[in-house]
C-alpha positions in Angstrom: 0.1 0.0 0.0 2.9 2.2 0.3 3.2 2.2 -3.2 -0.1 3.2 -3.9 0.2 5.9 -1.6 3.4 7.2 -3.2 1.6 7.0 -6.7 -1.3 9.3 -5.5 0.9 11.6 -3.9 3.1 11.9 -6.8 -0.1 12.7 -9.0 -1.2 15.3 -6.2 -4.0 13.2 -4.8 -2.6 12.4 -1.4 -5.4 13.9 0.5 -8.9 12.6 0.7 -9.2 10.6 -2.7 -13.0 9.8 -3.0 -14.5 7.3 -5.8 -18.1 6.4 -6.4 -18.5 3.1 -7.7 -21.6 2.1 -9.4 -22.2 -1.8 -9.2 -25.2 -3.9 -10.0 -27.4 -4.8 -6.7 -27.1 -8.4 -7.3 -24.5 -11.1 -6.6 -21.4 -11.1 -6.9 -20.9 -7.5 -7.8 -21.7 -6.0 -4.0 -18.9 -8.7 -2.6 -16.6 -7.7 -5.1 -17.3 -4.0 -4.7 -16.9 -4.5 -0.6 -13.3 -6.2 -1.4 -12.4 -3.2 -3.6 -13.7 -1.0 -0.9 -11.6 -2.4 1.9 -8.4 -2.5 -0.4 -8.6 0.8 -1.6 -9.0 2.3 1.9 -5.6 0.8 2.9 -4.0 2.9 0.0 -6.2 6.0 1.4 -8.9 6.0 -1.1 -12.5 6.2 -0.1 -14.5 3.9 -2.3 -18.4 4.8 -2.3 -20.4 1.9 -3.4 -23.6 2.7 -5.3 -25.5 -0.3 -5.7 -28.5 -0.1 -8.3 -30.7 -2.1 -10.9 -28.7 -2.9 -13.9 -30.8 -0.6 -15.8 -29.9 2.1 -13.6 -26.0 1.8 -13.6 -26.1 1.6 -17.4 -28.2 4.7 -17.7 -25.4 6.5 -15.4 -22.3 4.9 -17.7 -24.3 6.3 -20.8 -25.1 9.6 -19.3 -21.4 9.7 -18.4 -22.2 10.7 -14.9 -20.2 7.9 -12.7 -16.8 8.1 -11.6 -16.4 4.3 -11.8 -18.7 1.4 -12.9 -18.0 -2.3 -12.3 -19.5 -4.0 -15.3 -19.1 -7.3 -17.3 -18.6 -7.8 -21.1 -20.0 -9.9 -23.5 -18.9 -9.8 -27.0 -22.3 -9.5 -29.6 -20.5 -11.8 -32.0 -17.3 -14.1 -32.0 -14.9 -11.8 -33.6 -12.3 -9.4 -32.4 -13.9 -6.4 -33.5 -16.9 -6.8 -31.3 -14.7 -5.8 -28.6 -12.2 -3.9 -30.0 -15.2 -1.7 -31.8 -16.4 -1.1 -28.4 -13.5 -0.5 -26.3 -11.0 1.0 -28.7 -13.1 2.7 -31.0 -14.5 6.5 -30.5 -15.2 8.0 -34.1 -16.3 11.6 -34.3 -19.5 11.0 -35.7 -21.8 10.8 -32.9 -21.5 6.9 -32.0 -21.7 6.1 -28.4 -19.1 3.3 -28.0 -17.9 2.4 -24.3 -14.6 4.3 -25.3 -16.8 7.5 -25.8 -18.9 6.8 -22.6 -15.4 6.3 -20.7 -14.3 9.7 -22.0 -11.4 8.0 -23.9 -10.9 9.8 -27.3 -8.4 8.0 -29.0 -8.0 8.9 -33.0 -5.3 6.7 -33.8 -6.6 3.6 -32.2 -10.2 4.6 -33.9 -8.5 4.5 -36.8 -6.6 1.2 -36.1 -9.6 -0.4 -35.1 -11.4 0.6 -38.4 -8.4 -0.5 -40.4 -8.6 -3.9 -38.6 -12.0 -4.6 -39.2 -11.3 -4.0 -43.1 -8.5 -6.1 -43.1 -8.8 -8.9 -45.4 -5.4 -10.9 -44.8 -6.1 -12.9 -41.7 -2.4 -12.6 -40.4 -2.5 -8.9 -40.8 -5.8 -8.6 -39.1 -4.4 -10.6 -35.9 -1.6 -8.2 -36.0 -3.6 -5.2 -35.7 -5.8 -6.8 -33.3 -3.1 -7.6 -31.0 -1.8 -4.1 -31.4 -5.0 -2.6 -30.2 -5.2 -5.0 -27.4 -2.0 -4.0 -26.4 -2.6 -0.3 -26.4 -5.8 -1.1 -24.5 -4.3 -2.9 -21.9 -1.6 -0.1 -21.3 -3.3 3.1 -21.5 -7.2 2.8 -21.2 -9.4 3.6 -18.8 -10.6 0.0 -18.2 -9.5 -2.4 -15.5 -10.2 -5.8 -16.9 -10.0 -8.0 -13.7 -12.1 -11.1 -14.0 -13.2 -13.4 -16.9 -15.9 -15.6 -16.4 -15.6 -19.6 -16.9 -18.4 -21.5 -18.4 -18.7 -25.3 -18.7 -19.7 -26.9 -21.8 -21.1 -30.5 -21.9 -21.1 -32.2 -25.3 -21.5 -35.9 -26.3 -18.7 -38.0 -27.4 -19.7 -37.7 -31.0 -19.6 -33.8 -31.2 -16.2 -33.4 -32.7 -13.9 -30.1 -32.9 -16.5 -28.1 -31.5 -13.9 -25.6 -30.2 -12.0 -25.1 -33.5 -15.1 -22.9 -34.6 -14.9 -20.8 -31.5 -11.5 -19.1 -30.9 -12.0 -15.6 -29.4 -8.9 -13.4 -29.6 -10.3 -10.9 -26.9 -10.1 -10.1 -24.1 -8.1 -13.3 -23.6 -4.3 -12.4 -23.5 -2.5 -12.9 -26.7 1.3 -14.4 -26.8 
């Protein structure tokens, strides 16, 4: 916690940092938020938990009126652009992506995300999405903390089911 306090002090935030965290009012979100609250307190950060119905939390996020929100992400379809187009794309055309909602205006990354979506060469496309993912992990306002696991049960006669489902994102690559 000394390192956290040092970082806050260097940023000029040594005294009374307070963050409001919007969370869904259903398990496991409250438990996770309380654990974060206790951990942040050790570093001198007051985390105010704002539990609410999912619709209210999403309304706050869409209105850009929250300090922070604990959410989950499920890609719309099994392609890297489903996630990159939300997290790393903020065009200046009024589209309200997750990047826009987080106030993360990133023109170069937006251009790279557009180029990756249009890339016909699979190897080049994968390379571009790796670059996007690396940048999101380094400099974005998102903290990707947990990844859900689901069990899949299939009969012995079902073969190669996972060869058709190979998501790139948010799994770490390389």
